[in-house]
RODO-2510 file (C-alpha; in nm, 4 decimals, decimal comma):
residues 492
     n   res          X          Y          Z
     1     x    10,3821    20,3137    -2,0794
     2     x    10,3596    20,4420    -2,4343
     3     x    10,3734    20,8152    -2,5183
     4     x    10,0371    20,9615    -2,5810
     5     x     9,8918    21,3051    -2,6532
     6     x     9,5774    21,5065    -2,6709
     7     x     9,4576    21,7855    -2,8934
     8     x     9,2042    22,0651    -2,7927
     9     x     9,0859    22,3556    -3,0256
    10     x     8,9412    22,6649    -2,8178
    11     x     8,9549    22,4296    -2,5159
    12     x     8,7577    22,1886    -2,6438
    13     x     8,8438    21,8260    -2,7551
    14     x     8,9194    21,7221    -3,0970
    15     x     8,7934    21,4102    -3,2330
    16     x     9,0507    21,1097    -3,3160
    17     x     9,0486    21,0654    -3,7085
    18     x     9,0839    20,6823    -3,6595
    19     x     8,7660    20,6902    -3,4458
    20     x     8,5814    20,8855    -3,7115
    21     x     8,6831    20,6635    -3,9770
    22     x     8,5811    20,3594    -3,7918
    23     x     8,2416    20,5053    -3,7452
    24     x     8,2249    20,5607    -4,1212
    25     x     8,3198    20,1931    -4,1819
    26     x     8,0817    20,0732    -3,9403
    27     x     7,7694    20,2494    -4,1026
    28     x     7,8712    20,2531    -4,4593
    29     x     7,9508    20,6274    -4,4835
    30     x     8,2077    20,7842    -4,7111
    31     x     8,5240    20,9309    -4,5521
    32     x     8,7349    21,0448    -4,8385
    33     x     8,6367    21,4111    -4,7894
    34     x     8,8359    21,4226    -4,4514
    35     x     9,0619    21,1210    -4,4755
    36     x     9,4252    21,2411    -4,5066
    37     x     9,3097    21,5987    -4,3942
    38     x     9,2630    21,5597    -4,0261
    39     x     9,3885    21,6346    -3,7905
    40     x     9,6438    21,8663    -3,9532
    41     x     9,8158    22,2412    -3,9617
    42     x    10,0449    22,3410    -4,2301
    43     x    10,2431    22,6780    -4,1514
    44     x    10,4309    22,7939    -4,4696
    45     x    10,6479    23,1032    -4,5113
    46     x    10,5054    23,4018    -4,6862
    47     x    10,1864    23,5817    -4,7105
    48     x     9,9554    23,2642    -4,7730
    49     x     9,7864    23,1805    -4,4313
    50     x     9,8705    22,8491    -4,2668
    51     x     9,5702    22,6130    -4,2872
    52     x     9,4341    22,3260    -4,0830
    53     x     9,1549    22,0569    -4,0518
    54     x     9,0055    21,8907    -3,7737
    55     x     8,7049    21,7111    -3,6493
    56     x     8,4563    21,8205    -3,3691
    57     x     8,1448    21,7509    -3,2173
    58     x     7,8758    22,0136    -3,2853
    59     x     7,8445    22,1070    -2,9154
    60     x     8,2178    22,1721    -2,8997
    61     x     8,2183    22,3703    -3,2245
    62     x     7,9238    22,5820    -3,0950
    63     x     8,1282    22,6848    -2,7951
    64     x     8,3741    22,8478    -3,0147
    65     x     8,1263    23,0441    -3,2115
    66     x     8,1546    23,3800    -3,0176
    67     x     8,5419    23,3918    -3,0277
    68     x     8,7051    23,5678    -3,3173
    69     x     9,0320    23,3486    -3,2714
    70     x     9,1072    23,0131    -3,0947
    71     x     9,4083    22,8197    -2,9771
    72     x     9,5069    22,4800    -3,0842
    73     x     9,6884    22,2990    -2,7913
    74     x     9,8814    21,9801    -2,8243
    75     x     9,9762    21,8221    -2,5073
    76     x    10,2323    21,5348    -2,5574
    77     x    10,2991    21,2979    -2,2842
    78     x    10,6349    21,0963    -2,2578
    79     x    10,6037    20,8749    -1,9377
    80     x    10,5171    21,1161    -1,6335
    81     x    10,6334    21,4115    -1,8331
    82     x    10,3688    21,6307    -2,0299
    83     x    10,4673    21,9153    -2,2618
    84     x    10,1898    22,1598    -2,4175
    85     x    10,2560    22,3421    -2,7634
    86     x     9,9995    22,5950    -2,8235
    87     x     9,9421    22,7403    -3,1612
    88     x     9,7811    23,0684    -3,1239
    89     x     9,5275    23,2839    -3,3081
    90     x     9,3512    23,0505    -3,5298
    91     x     9,0265    23,1547    -3,7204
    92     x     8,7720    22,9168    -3,8236
    93     x     8,6928    22,9507    -4,1912
    94     x     8,4370    22,6752    -4,2644
    95     x     8,2595    22,3655    -4,1188
    96     x     8,0349    22,0957    -4,2502
    97     x     7,8937    21,7789    -4,1349
    98     x     8,1665    21,5056    -4,1548
    99     x     7,8958    21,2287    -4,2056
   100     x     7,5179    21,2125    -4,1960
   101     x     7,3636    21,3471    -3,8723
   102     x     7,0970    21,5746    -3,7614
   103     x     7,1499    21,9596    -3,7148
   104     x     7,0022    21,9568    -3,3589
   105     x     7,2344    21,6619    -3,2612
   106     x     7,4911    21,7815    -3,0348
   107     x     7,7022    21,4937    -3,0912
   108     x     7,7041    21,5345    -3,4716
   109     x     8,0632    21,5346    -3,6075
   110     x     8,1638    21,8306    -3,8113
   111     x     8,4861    21,8749    -4,0562
   112     x     8,6343    22,2198    -3,9395
   113     x     8,8780    22,4275    -4,1628
   114     x     9,0763    22,6942    -3,9847
   115     x     9,3817    22,9268    -4,0738
   116     x     9,6134    23,1539    -3,9023
   117     x     9,6226    23,5258    -3,8742
   118     x     9,7470    23,5833    -4,2321
   119     x     9,3909    23,4805    -4,3365
   120     x     9,2831    23,8200    -4,1956
   121     x     9,5988    24,0303    -4,2592
   122     x     9,5815    23,9291    -4,6331
   123     x     9,2634    24,1228    -4,6709
   124     x     9,4066    24,4672    -4,6536
   125     x     9,4153    24,5978    -5,0112
   126     x     9,7085    24,8219    -5,1504
   127     x     9,7685    25,0462    -5,4242
   128     x    10,0927    25,2425    -5,4628
   129     x    10,4188    25,2391    -5,6456
   130     x    10,7689    25,3056    -5,5197
   131     x    11,0741    25,4833    -5,6982
   132     x    10,9342    25,4592    -6,0455
   133     x    11,1358    25,6522    -6,3175
   134     x    11,0101    25,8507    -6,6064
   135     x    10,9553    25,6419    -6,9019
   136     x    11,1285    25,8984    -7,1365
   137     x    11,3673    26,0295    -6,8691
   138     x    11,6017    25,8938    -6,5900
   139     x    11,4294    26,1064    -6,3026
   140     x    11,2058    25,9560    -6,0347
   141     x    10,8304    26,0221    -6,0379
   142     x    10,8072    26,2466    -5,7459
   143     x    10,4783    26,1211    -5,6338
   144     x    10,6338    25,7524    -5,6018
   145     x    10,9139    25,8750    -5,3746
   146     x    10,9320    25,9116    -5,0012
   147     x    10,8458    26,2902    -5,0090
   148     x    11,0886    26,3717    -5,2879
   149     x    11,3480    26,1240    -5,1763
   150     x    11,3940    25,7663    -5,2904
   151     x    11,2471    25,5022    -5,0655
   152     x    11,5337    25,2704    -4,9086
   153     x    11,4819    24,9062    -4,8525
   154     x    11,4182    24,9412    -4,4983
   155     x    11,1395    25,2327    -4,5379
   156     x    10,9915    25,0473    -4,8026
   157     x    10,9440    24,7400    -4,5766
   158     x    10,8039    24,9628    -4,3090
   159     x    10,5534    25,1340    -4,5429
   160     x    10,4109    24,8102    -4,6200
   161     x    10,4432    24,6528    -4,2826
   162     x    10,2340    24,9229    -4,1143
   163     x     9,9146    24,8483    -4,3395
   164     x     9,9560    24,4733    -4,3587
   165     x    10,1062    24,3691    -4,0026
   166     x    10,0809    24,6855    -3,7997
   167     x    10,3361    24,8535    -3,5737
   168     x    10,7188    24,8801    -3,6292
   169     x    10,8782    24,6365    -3,8823
   170     x    11,1816    24,4324    -3,7652
   171     x    11,5124    24,5631    -3,8917
   172     x    11,6145    24,3831    -4,2203
   173     x    11,8498    24,1026    -4,1508
   174     x    12,1141    24,2618    -4,3831
   175     x    12,1244    24,5692    -4,5885
   176     x    12,0615    24,5029    -4,9616
   177     x    12,2521    24,6393    -5,2223
   178     x    12,1424    25,0036    -5,3655
   179     x    11,7889    25,1373    -5,3802
   180     x    11,4808    24,9386    -5,4699
   181     x    11,3161    25,0951    -5,8090
   182     x    11,0233    25,0405    -6,0433
   183     x    10,8111    24,8723    -5,8028
   184     x    10,4572    24,9205    -5,9153
   185     x    10,2045    24,7833    -5,6826
   186     x     9,8818    24,9556    -5,8364
   187     x     9,6044    24,7161    -5,8725
   188     x     9,7825    24,4782    -5,6320
   189     x     9,5993    24,2253    -5,4403
   190     x     9,7027    24,3109    -5,0780
   191     x     9,9724    24,4929    -4,8745
   192     x    10,0729    24,1576    -4,7274
   193     x    10,1392    24,0139    -5,0665
   194     x    10,3326    24,3523    -5,1890
   195     x    10,5399    24,3132    -4,8641
   196     x    10,6214    23,9420    -4,9331
   197     x    10,7146    24,0296    -5,2994
   198     x    10,9604    24,2872    -5,1801
   199     x    11,1079    24,0487    -4,9144
   200     x    11,1424    23,7811    -5,1781
   201     x    11,3601    24,0096    -5,3872
   202     x    11,6001    24,0468    -5,1124
   203     x    11,5870    23,6667    -5,0401
   204     x    11,4152    23,7173    -4,7178
   205     x    11,0832    23,5669    -4,5999
   206     x    10,7856    23,6897    -4,4105
   207     x    10,7636    23,4406    -4,1142
   208     x    10,4514    23,3787    -3,9032
   209     x    10,5399    23,2107    -3,5783
   210     x    10,2057    23,0214    -3,4474
   211     x    10,3360    22,9765    -3,1125
   212     x    10,3153    23,3717    -3,0472
   213     x    10,1052    23,4632    -3,3536
   214     x    10,3765    23,7126    -3,4101
   215     x    10,5484    23,7979    -3,7384
   216     x    10,9198    23,8525    -3,8297
   217     x    11,1588    23,8697    -4,1184
   218     x    11,4205    23,6022    -4,1918
   219     x    11,6614    23,5749    -4,4597
   220     x    11,7758    23,2265    -4,6274
   221     x    12,0472    23,0853    -4,4149
   222     x    12,3864    23,0217    -4,5593
   223     x    12,3730    22,6475    -4,5338
   224     x    12,1600    22,4127    -4,3203
   225     x    12,3735    22,4316    -3,9791
   226     x    12,0578    22,5278    -3,7830
   227     x    11,8605    22,2400    -3,9007
   228     x    12,1453    21,9951    -3,8417
   229     x    12,1761    22,1176    -3,4873
   230     x    11,7938    22,0346    -3,4294
   231     x    11,8496    21,6888    -3,5722
   232     x    12,1698    21,5921    -3,3566
   233     x    11,9289    21,6650    -3,0522
   234     x    11,6188    21,4907    -3,1632
   235     x    11,7331    21,1694    -3,3350
   236     x    11,3671    21,0597    -3,3611
   237     x    11,2941    21,0661    -3,7234
   238     x    10,9897    20,8815    -3,8321
   239     x    11,1204    20,8875    -4,1888
   240     x    11,3102    21,1495    -4,4204
   241     x    11,3556    21,2124    -4,7728
   242     x    11,7035    21,4219    -4,7694
   243     x    11,6490    21,5210    -5,1260
   244     x    11,9231    21,5574    -5,3807
   245     x    12,0290    21,8483    -5,5990
   246     x    12,1555    21,7640    -5,9394
   247     x    12,3637    22,0504    -6,0563
   248     x    12,3870    21,9124    -6,3912
   249     x    12,0099    22,0125    -6,4318
   250     x    11,9485    22,3336    -6,2235
   251     x    12,2818    22,4877    -6,1009
   252     x    12,3930    22,7301    -6,3945
   253     x    12,7429    22,8260    -6,4738
   254     x    12,6565    23,1971    -6,5057
   255     x    12,3757    23,3987    -6,3714
   256     x    12,2512    23,6741    -6,5920
   257     x    12,0774    23,9703    -6,4300
   258     x    11,8666    24,1822    -6,6464
   259     x    11,7791    24,5444    -6,6046
   260     x    11,5113    24,7770    -6,7527
   261     x    11,6399    25,0692    -6,9471
   262     x    11,5373    25,4338    -6,8940
   263     x    11,4582    25,6119    -7,0893
   264     x    11,2646    25,3517    -7,2529
   265     x    11,4293    25,3136    -7,6190
   266     x    11,2602    25,3055    -7,9540
   267     x    11,0122    25,0032    -7,9998
   268     x    11,2774    24,8418    -8,2281
   269     x    11,5597    24,8484    -7,9652
   270     x    11,6355    24,6063    -7,6707
   271     x    11,4647    24,7787    -7,3653
   272     x    11,7028    24,5794    -7,1413
   273     x    12,0676    24,5551    -7,0603
   274     x    12,2182    24,2289    -6,8884
   275     x    12,5204    24,1821    -6,6563
   276     x    12,6723    23,8218    -6,6297
   277     x    12,8273    23,7007    -6,3042
   278     x    13,0020    23,3517    -6,2672
   279     x    12,8352    23,1530    -6,0143
   280     x    13,0375    23,1197    -5,7232
   281     x    13,1132    22,8824    -5,5551
   282     x    13,0426    22,6427    -5,8227
   283     x    12,9508    22,2548    -5,7659
   284     x    13,2280    21,9990    -5,8836
   285     x    12,9860    21,8823    -6,1620
   286     x    12,8495    22,1589    -6,3756
   287     x    12,7464    22,1766    -6,7367
   288     x    12,9579    22,4628    -6,8928
   289     x    12,7762    22,7408    -7,0775
   290     x    12,4536    22,7337    -6,9044
   291     x    12,2908    23,0561    -6,8091
   292     x    12,0135    23,1424    -6,5561
   293     x    11,8377    23,4916    -6,5943
   294     x    11,7307    23,6746    -6,2901
   295     x    11,5217    23,9960    -6,3429
   296     x    11,5968    24,2978    -6,1092
   297     x    11,4317    24,6128    -6,0104
   298     x    11,7012    24,8541    -6,0582
   299     x    11,6985    25,0498    -6,3831
   300     x    11,9817    25,0969    -6,6322
   301     x    12,0208    25,4894    -6,7117
   302     x    12,0891    25,6332    -7,0350
   303     x    12,0277    25,9979    -7,0080
   304     x    12,0113    26,2283    -7,2862
   305     x    12,1615    26,3921    -7,4710
   306     x    12,4659    26,1510    -7,4785
   307     x    12,2289    25,8300    -7,4307
   308     x    12,5176    25,6294    -7,2713
   309     x    12,5034    25,4071    -6,9551
   310     x    12,5923    25,6020    -6,6462
   311     x    12,5327    25,3403    -6,3702
   312     x    12,7112    25,0513    -6,4979
   313     x    12,9063    24,9995    -6,1650
   314     x    12,5819    24,9982    -5,9847
   315     x    12,4497    24,7310    -6,2208
   316     x    12,7641    24,5096    -6,1636
   317     x    12,7320    24,5454    -5,7738
   318     x    12,3725    24,4577    -5,8074
   319     x    12,4239    24,1521    -6,0181
   320     x    12,6930    24,0162    -5,7806
   321     x    12,4755    24,0422    -5,5059
   322     x    12,1698    23,8614    -5,6721
   323     x    12,4171    23,5841    -5,7544
   324     x    12,5231    23,5486    -5,4064
   325     x    12,1830    23,5355    -5,2585
   326     x    12,0785    23,2901    -5,5172
   327     x    12,3409    23,0534    -5,4008
   328     x    12,2612    23,1079    -5,0359
   329     x    11,8905    23,0300    -5,0996
   330     x    11,9879    22,7127    -5,3130
   331     x    12,1934    22,5678    -5,0304
   332     x    11,9280    22,6238    -4,7539
   333     x    11,5676    22,6909    -4,7859
   334     x    11,5906    22,6222    -5,1581
   335     x    11,7203    22,2761    -5,1063
   336     x    11,4605    22,0072    -5,1624
   337     x    11,3823    21,8360    -4,8471
   338     x    11,1059    21,6393    -4,6620
   339     x    11,1609    21,5099    -4,3107
   340     x    10,9207    21,3775    -4,0550
   341     x    10,9794    21,3805    -3,6750
   342     x    10,8021    21,2037    -3,4116
   343     x    10,5885    21,4279    -3,1779
   344     x    10,5889    21,7910    -3,1852
   345     x    10,9032    21,9799    -3,2360
   346     x    10,8512    22,3538    -3,1538
   347     x    11,1976    22,4690    -3,2059
   348     x    11,1546    22,3786    -3,5775
   349     x    10,9456    22,7080    -3,5963
   350     x    11,2774    22,8871    -3,5180
   351     x    11,4010    22,7510    -3,8704
   352     x    11,1201    22,8791    -4,0685
   353     x    11,2513    23,1250    -4,3524
   354     x    11,6140    23,0150    -4,2908
   355     x    11,6587    22,6559    -4,3589
   356     x    11,2637    22,5470    -4,3573
   357     x    11,0020    22,6629    -4,5975
   358     x    10,6841    22,4815    -4,4102
   359     x    10,5950    22,2875    -4,1233
   360     x    10,3031    22,0524    -4,0866
   361     x    10,1967    21,9219    -3,7426
   362     x     9,9594    21,6186    -3,8051
   363     x     9,7809    21,3451    -3,6294
   364     x     9,6745    21,0545    -3,8495
   365     x     9,4918    20,8829    -3,5801
   366     x     9,5286    20,6748    -3,2818
   367     x     9,6119    20,8138    -2,9315
   368     x     9,9782    20,6873    -2,9135
   369     x    10,2645    20,9216    -2,9408
   370     x    10,3709    20,7567    -3,2850
   371     x    10,0593    20,8895    -3,4715
   372     x    10,1735    21,2616    -3,4245
   373     x    10,4275    21,3813    -3,6404
   374     x    10,5967    21,7178    -3,7220
   375     x    10,7206    21,7534    -4,0902
   376     x    10,9460    22,0002    -4,2745
   377     x    10,8978    22,0621    -4,6256
   378     x    11,1058    22,2460    -4,8787
   379     x    11,0278    22,2929    -5,2415
   380     x    11,3085    22,3504    -5,4867
   381     x    11,4465    22,6752    -5,4807
   382     x    11,3140    22,8516    -5,7993
   383     x    11,1413    23,1297    -5,6157
   384     x    11,4146    23,3806    -5,6951
   385     x    11,4315    23,2579    -6,0515
   386     x    11,0732    23,3477    -6,0992
   387     x    11,0642    23,6933    -5,9507
   388     x    10,9956    23,9960    -6,1594
   389     x    10,9413    24,3444    -6,0811
   390     x    10,5788    24,4106    -6,0859
   391     x    10,4746    24,6231    -6,3570
   392     x    10,1080    24,7064    -6,4673
   393     x    10,1124    24,6638    -6,8361
   394     x     9,8367    24,9048    -6,8905
   395     x     9,9833    25,1863    -6,6809
   396     x    10,2108    25,4268    -6,8761
   397     x    10,3548    25,7563    -6,7071
   398     x    10,2850    26,0408    -6,9528
   399     x    10,2692    26,3277    -6,6876
   400     x    10,5908    26,4856    -6,7914
   401     x    10,5631    26,4121    -7,1692
   402     x    10,5206    26,6835    -7,4371
   403     x    10,2152    26,5999    -7,6395
   404     x    10,2420    26,5647    -7,9956
   405     x    10,0900    26,8236    -8,2158
   406     x     9,9915    26,7707    -8,5770
   407     x     9,8561    27,0524    -8,7981
   408     x     9,5616    26,9391    -9,0017
   409     x     9,4034    27,0901    -9,3065
   410     x     9,0481    27,1386    -9,2906
   411     x     8,7624    27,3103    -9,4706
   412     x     8,9047    27,2957    -9,8298
   413     x     8,6815    27,5106   -10,0734
   414     x     8,7053    27,7092   -10,3805
   415     x     8,6545    28,1011   -10,3353
   416     x     8,6132    28,1401   -10,7098
   417     x     8,9777    28,2283   -10,7782
   418     x     9,1672    27,9795   -10,5603
   419     x     9,1473    27,6669   -10,3600
   420     x     9,1523    27,7815    -9,9770
   421     x     9,1684    27,5962    -9,6537
   422     x     9,1933    27,6411    -9,2774
   423     x     9,4509    27,4974    -9,0591
   424     x     9,3848    27,3227    -8,7304
   425     x     9,6379    27,2071    -8,4767
   426     x     9,5608    26,8808    -8,3115
   427     x     9,7189    26,8350    -7,9857
   428     x     9,7219    26,4534    -7,8898
   429     x     9,8286    26,3269    -7,5670
   430     x     9,7845    25,9922    -7,3871
   431     x     9,6501    25,9511    -7,0642
   432     x     9,5648    25,6807    -6,7996
   433     x     9,2390    25,6428    -6,6355
   434     x     9,1774    25,3408    -6,4187
   435     x     9,4559    25,1840    -6,5478
   436     x     9,3425    25,2053    -6,9347
   437     x     9,5116    25,4162    -7,1838
   438     x     9,3051    25,6914    -7,3697
   439     x     9,3754    25,9375    -7,6413
   440     x     9,2986    26,2916    -7,5341
   441     x     9,2820    26,5410    -7,8389
   442     x     9,2576    26,9251    -7,8132
   443     x     9,2229    27,1564    -8,1295
   444     x     9,3094    27,5097    -8,1746
   445     x     9,2733    27,6992    -8,5127
   446     x     9,6150    27,8365    -8,6732
   447     x     9,4795    28,0137    -8,9740
   448     x     9,1730    28,0459    -9,1896
   449     x     9,1094    28,1087    -9,5626
   450     x     9,4765    28,0327    -9,6596
   451     x     9,5513    27,9667   -10,0223
   452     x     9,6049    27,6084   -10,0917
   453     x     9,6391    27,6064   -10,4475
   454     x     9,6301    27,9162   -10,6647
   455     x     9,4292    27,8350   -10,9932
   456     x     9,5464    28,1194   -11,2356
   457     x     9,5784    27,8760   -11,5306
   458     x     9,7140    27,6033   -11,3436
   459     x     9,6086    27,2500   -11,2513
   460     x     9,7517    27,0664   -10,9601
   461     x     9,8566    26,7218   -11,0286
   462     x     9,9653    26,4085   -10,8151
   463     x    10,1207    26,0886   -10,9281
   464     x     9,7656    25,9557   -11,0013
   465     x     9,5239    26,2651   -10,9582
   466     x     9,4690    26,6053   -11,0256
   467     x     9,2647    26,8858   -10,8533
   468     x     9,1161    27,1959   -10,9997
   469     x     8,8793    27,4545   -10,9511
   470     x     8,6341    27,4498   -11,2664
   471     x     8,3374    27,6914   -11,2763
   472     x     8,3387    27,7344   -10,8944
   473     x     8,3401    27,3860   -10,8202
   474     x     8,6462    27,1483   -10,7034
   475     x     8,7046    26,8820   -10,9658
   476     x     8,9262    26,5572   -10,8996
   477     x     9,0343    26,4108   -11,2299
   478     x     9,2549    26,0754   -11,2771
   479     x     9,5520    26,1366   -11,4815
   480     x     9,8666    25,9471   -11,5703
   481     x    10,1135    26,2335   -11,5282
   482     x    10,3590    26,2819   -11,2451
   483     x    10,3540    26,5618   -10,9840
   484     x    10,3588    26,8653   -11,2046
   485     x    10,1996    27,1967   -11,2224
   486     x    10,0796    27,2343   -11,5975
   487     x     9,9051    27,5142   -11,7625
   488     x     9,5121    27,4844   -11,7465
   489     x     9,3060    27,6255   -12,0392
   490     x     8,9713    27,7610   -11,9418
   491     x     9,0224    27,8522   -11,5773
   492     x     8,7840    28,1180   -11,4641
***
């Protein structure tokens, strides 16, 4: 007797894709809008929700309408043994008729889209910054610290875990180097995205386990031993693409880690300092001289008045760890791979975030077991290459900067004997309001009626003009002489 399986959603039967496509062919209906989609569920690591598609009759779909979440249950039968795999906490996100039917027909077939719990958890907005340093100094901005003390990696993860996932966060799989710095999540999308961004920086992944609908944190494995152990037990590949890394193309001889400077230097100076680390271990085939640049969150400190680097050893230690984590990721979750197993292999979910970046369970049609497969999918390991500290380019911290004061001459008049003027100080500061930079200007008088030019038989010349008091009026005259005071006949 061949292996077989059944799938239910919210306790109701799911329609076999082959049966639906056969109906479309018999009646001349299109099926391209669901062919290849149903029945499937893809569970990736990270903040984006796992999504799936299936077909249900209207009466069965209506039975789930009052449920906030439903379970997807796959029962696989091998001989007389039956094994049920339950994927919990799915949320229906959309439904539409799969082919023509009547709204009041309980047997009308609907294409149903669903997502796991991350669909809801990603809708918690977040606006906060962590361990920012003054742009013109090396001190932390107090409002971005943990009550005056710099956030640690574990504290930072907990602060983001609470609004996004809820409860107490797991302990990080390892203790990352140093202190997280300069993480600006103002105007961010969601707390879950911010959490995933922090975890990626330390080569960890947010993992959702649909078997329990719970969340955890996993670090990229050092190699693929966990996946190899599953392979040795399964031996039931439908097909596989092992993938091959070509180190000549993407494995650098050196990893360059770039750090932002504080204070920010003058506009014409390099705002970064870099540390180069030899990639270790190196593959046997490597293009010499190749360099991969990674951006880091840590600041390079050049405090006044000396303006010399004071935390060089910290930068070196951080750069070394970044190289090690890059290599670790490239040999595990970052190793390009696609593999398909027959049936459902629940233990693959234990490899999510370590050696596997996404799992897809799919039924392409037919009731025999060969139609049901579990695929693992790994993209290339470029995620760490692309990571950059989040900074709002419109946000500039000015709270502790001294405003610029400019004395301005105003109200230039002739009092009958001299040209006099008032002096007003313009105090100019830059402020941020809702992410936009504005100039704020305050004025204060300094002096009034101060003599600008004494006109006792004098005429004031500039390189191309003169100014004088003639008969109580201020007169400007174009001249060709240079900047001199010369005698003036006929002054009052």
